[in-house]
C-alpha positions as CSV (number, residue, x, y, z in Angstrom):
1,M,0.0,0.0,0.0
2,I,1.4,3.3,-1.0
3,V,0.6,5.0,2.3
4,A,2.6,2.5,4.3
5,E,5.4,2.5,1.7
6,S,5.8,6.3,2.0
7,A,6.0,6.4,5.8
8,Y,9.8,6.1,5.8
9,L,10.1,9.3,3.7
10,A,7.8,11.2,6.1
11,V,9.9,10.2,9.1
12,A,13.2,11.0,7.4
13,A,11.9,14.5,6.5
14,A,10.6,15.1,10.0
15,L,14.0,14.1,11.5
16,L,15.9,16.3,9.0
17,I,13.7,19.3,9.7
18,A,14.1,18.8,13.4
19,A,17.9,18.4,13.1
20,V,18.4,21.5,11.0
21,G,16.3,23.5,13.4
22,K,18.4,22.3,16.4
23,L,21.7,22.9,14.5
24,R,20.8,26.6,14.3
25,D,20.9,26.8,18.0
26,V,22.5,23.8,19.7
27,H,23.0,25.7,23.0
28,G,19.3,26.6,23.0
29,F,18.4,23.0,22.4
30,A,20.6,22.0,25.3
31,R,18.8,24.5,27.5
32,S,15.5,22.9,26.5
33,V,16.8,19.4,27.4
34,A,18.0,20.7,30.7
35,G,14.5,22.2,31.3
36,Y,12.9,18.8,31.3
37,Q,14.9,17.9,34.5
38,V,15.1,14.2,33.7
39,L,19.0,14.3,33.5
40,P,21.6,15.8,35.7
41,A,22.3,19.4,34.6
42,G,25.9,18.5,33.5
43,L,24.6,15.9,31.0
44,A,22.1,18.2,29.2
45,G,24.7,19.4,26.7
46,P,26.1,16.0,25.8
47,A,22.5,14.6,25.6
48,A,21.5,17.3,23.3
49,V,24.4,16.6,20.9
50,G,23.7,12.9,21.1
51,L,20.0,13.3,20.2
52,L,20.9,15.6,17.4
53,V,23.4,13.1,16.0
54,A,20.9,10.2,16.4
55,E,18.3,12.1,14.4
56,L,20.8,12.7,11.6
57,V,21.9,9.1,11.6
58,A,18.3,7.8,11.6
59,A,17.4,10.1,8.7
60,G,20.4,8.9,6.8
61,L,19.6,5.2,7.4
62,L,16.0,5.8,6.3
63,L,17.1,7.2,3.0
64,A,19.5,4.3,2.4
65,P,17.6,1.2,1.2
66,G,19.9,-1.1,3.0
67,G,19.5,0.6,6.4
68,R,15.9,1.7,6.1
69,R,14.5,-0.7,8.8
70,W,17.3,0.2,11.2
71,G,16.7,3.9,10.6
72,A,13.0,3.4,11.4
73,V,13.9,1.5,14.6
74,V,16.2,4.3,15.8
75,A,13.5,6.9,14.9
76,G,11.0,4.9,16.9
77,V,13.3,4.8,19.9
78,L,13.8,8.6,19.7
79,F,10.1,9.3,19.4
80,T,9.4,7.0,22.4
81,T,12.0,8.8,24.4
82,F,10.6,12.2,23.5
83,L,7.1,11.0,24.4
84,A,8.2,9.7,27.8
85,A,10.0,13.0,28.6
86,M,7.0,15.1,27.6
87,A,4.6,12.9,29.6
88,S,6.9,13.4,32.6
89,V,6.8,17.2,32.2
90,M,3.0,17.3,31.8
91,R,2.6,15.0,34.9
92,R,4.7,17.4,36.9
93,R,2.8,20.5,35.5
94,M,6.0,22.1,34.4
95,A,6.3,24.9,31.7
96,V,9.1,23.6,29.4
97,D,10.0,24.4,25.8
98,C,9.6,21.3,23.7
99,G,12.8,21.9,21.7
100,C,11.4,19.4,19.2
101,F,12.2,21.3,16.0
102,G,14.6,23.8,17.4
103,G,11.8,26.2,18.2
104,H,10.2,27.3,21.5
105,D,6.8,25.5,21.5
106,P,5.8,24.7,25.1
107,V,5.2,21.0,25.8
108,G,1.5,20.2,25.7
109,A,-1.2,18.1,24.2
110,G,-0.2,19.2,20.7
111,T,3.5,18.3,21.0
112,L,2.5,15.0,22.6
113,L,0.1,14.0,19.8
114,R,2.5,15.2,17.1
115,T,5.3,13.0,18.5
116,G,2.8,10.1,18.9
117,L,1.8,10.3,15.2
118,L,5.5,10.4,14.2
119,L,6.0,7.3,16.3
120,V,3.2,5.6,14.4
121,L,4.9,6.4,11.1
122,A,8.2,5.1,12.4
123,V,6.5,1.8,13.4
124,T,4.8,1.6,10.1
125,A,8.2,2.0,8.4
126,V,9.7,-0.8,10.5
127,L,6.8,-3.2,9.6
128,T,6.9,-2.2,5.9
129,G,10.6,-2.7,5.6
130,P,12.7,-1.7,2.6
131,V,10.6,-0.9,-0.4
132,A,11.6,0.3,-3.9
133,F,11.3,4.1,-4.3
134,A,8.4,5.3,-6.4
135,P,7.8,9.0,-7.4
136,L,4.3,8.8,-5.9
137,Q,5.8,8.3,-2.5
138,L,7.0,11.9,-2.4
139,P,3.5,13.6,-2.4
140,V,2.1,10.9,-0.1
141,A,4.9,11.4,2.4
142,A,4.4,15.1,2.3
143,V,0.7,14.6,3.2
144,L,1.6,12.2,6.0
145,L,4.1,14.6,7.4
146,G,1.7,17.5,7.2
147,L,-1.0,15.4,9.1
148,A,1.5,14.4,11.7
149,L,2.7,18.0,12.3
150,L,-0.9,19.5,12.3
151,P,-1.8,18.7,15.9
152,G,1.3,20.7,17.1
153,R,-0.2,23.8,15.4
154,L,-3.9,23.3,16.2
155,L,-3.3,22.4,19.9
156,R,-0.4,24.8,20.4
157,V,0.0,26.1,23.9
158,E,0.3,29.9,23.8
159,K,3.2,31.1,25.9
160,V,1.9,33.6,28.5
161,G,3.6,36.9,28.6
162,Y,5.3,36.6,31.9
163,G,6.0,40.0,33.3
164,P,7.3,43.2,31.7
165,R,10.1,43.2,29.1
166,S,13.7,43.8,29.9
167,G,14.3,47.5,30.8
168,T,10.7,48.2,31.8
169,R,10.2,50.1,35.1
170,F,8.1,48.2,37.6
171,A,6.7,48.3,41.1
172,L,7.5,45.4,43.5
173,T,5.7,44.9,46.8
174,G,7.7,43.7,49.8
175,A,11.1,43.8,48.2
176,P,14.0,44.8,50.4
177,E,15.9,47.9,49.6
178,P,18.9,47.1,47.4
179,A,22.2,47.0,49.2
180,G,24.1,48.4,46.2
181,D,23.6,50.3,43.0
182,R,23.4,47.2,40.7
183,V,20.7,44.7,41.3
184,M,19.4,42.0,39.0
185,Y,15.8,40.9,39.5
186,A,15.1,37.5,37.9
187,L,11.5,36.5,37.4
188,V,11.1,32.8,38.2
189,S,8.3,30.2,38.7
190,P,8.1,26.9,40.5
191,A,6.7,25.2,37.4
192,C,9.6,26.5,35.1
193,G,12.2,23.8,34.5
194,L,14.6,26.2,32.9
195,C,14.3,28.5,35.9
196,K,15.6,25.8,38.2
197,T,18.4,24.9,35.8
198,M,19.5,28.6,35.8
199,L,19.8,28.7,39.6
200,P,23.6,28.0,39.5
201,E,24.0,30.8,37.0
202,F,22.1,33.2,39.2
203,A,24.2,32.2,42.2
204,A,27.4,32.8,40.2
205,T,26.1,36.2,39.1
206,A,25.5,37.1,42.7
207,A,29.3,37.2,43.3
208,R,29.4,40.2,41.0
209,L,26.1,42.0,41.8
210,E,23.1,41.6,44.0
211,V,20.5,39.1,42.6
212,V,16.9,39.0,43.8
213,L,14.6,36.2,42.6
214,V,11.0,37.3,42.1
215,S,8.0,35.0,41.8
216,A,4.2,35.5,41.7
217,V,3.6,32.3,43.8
218,D,5.2,30.8,46.8
219,G,7.2,27.6,46.8
220,Y,10.3,28.5,44.9
221,G,13.5,27.4,46.5
222,G,16.1,30.2,45.9
223,A,19.2,28.1,46.7
224,G,20.4,30.8,49.2
225,L,19.3,33.7,47.0
226,P,16.7,36.2,48.3
227,V,13.2,35.5,47.0
228,V,10.4,38.0,46.9
229,V,6.8,36.7,46.4
230,D,4.5,39.3,44.8
231,P,1.2,38.0,43.1
232,E,0.9,41.3,41.2
233,V,4.5,41.4,39.9
234,F,3.5,40.3,36.4
235,T,1.3,43.3,35.9
236,A,2.5,45.8,38.4
237,T,4.6,48.1,36.2
238,T,5.0,51.8,36.6
239,S,6.9,54.5,34.7
240,R,7.8,56.0,38.1
241,G,9.2,52.8,39.7
242,R,12.9,52.7,40.6
243,R,13.4,49.0,39.8
244,T,14.1,47.7,36.3
245,W,13.7,44.2,34.8
246,W,16.8,42.6,33.3
């Protein structure tokens, strides 16, 4: 059947698109991996590079008739790994960038369903095995890929505009008076995986200037840094305030 015989091309295209997107910002992808908090922080970078290489290898094998089934197996393992990580994030109610295609789509039902459909295509490619290339496979694969990527767009989680932009003056209730002239206010959230990953960076910055963590809800461990909880901080901006977001 032409649909099943075209699955390998759809999977290869998805992997290549994802890999190219990540190659544009490998460090950004590593930050997304760290945000999932399923690996020690020190392994996020190597894991990101490993996943990127695995995607390229799987795509290459899928396009080579002799390695097509192995490429589909590797792709299936990758998609299964991504699904498990996303499910873990959703279970913990964390706000994390998917990092799937090198972008900044938050993990949600759309990214979960999209990855699940890609896994179905990979399994289909494994079961179909190596088949001879036919020109008709190209448009069919394009349709399959479009259908697999569609849920990610239709069910996209819109990122909330957290707080004012950098440089905006704001009012902050209950904040201590700065001890020096230079203070960095870092807006954080207990549900933000990347925020927790950045704690060591904030601590290192505190050696050079005063750092104050700001959260709209309680429950954020500041790792020794001062934390100010102000439910109105996301919207409490004023042109006359003395403090500035950085």
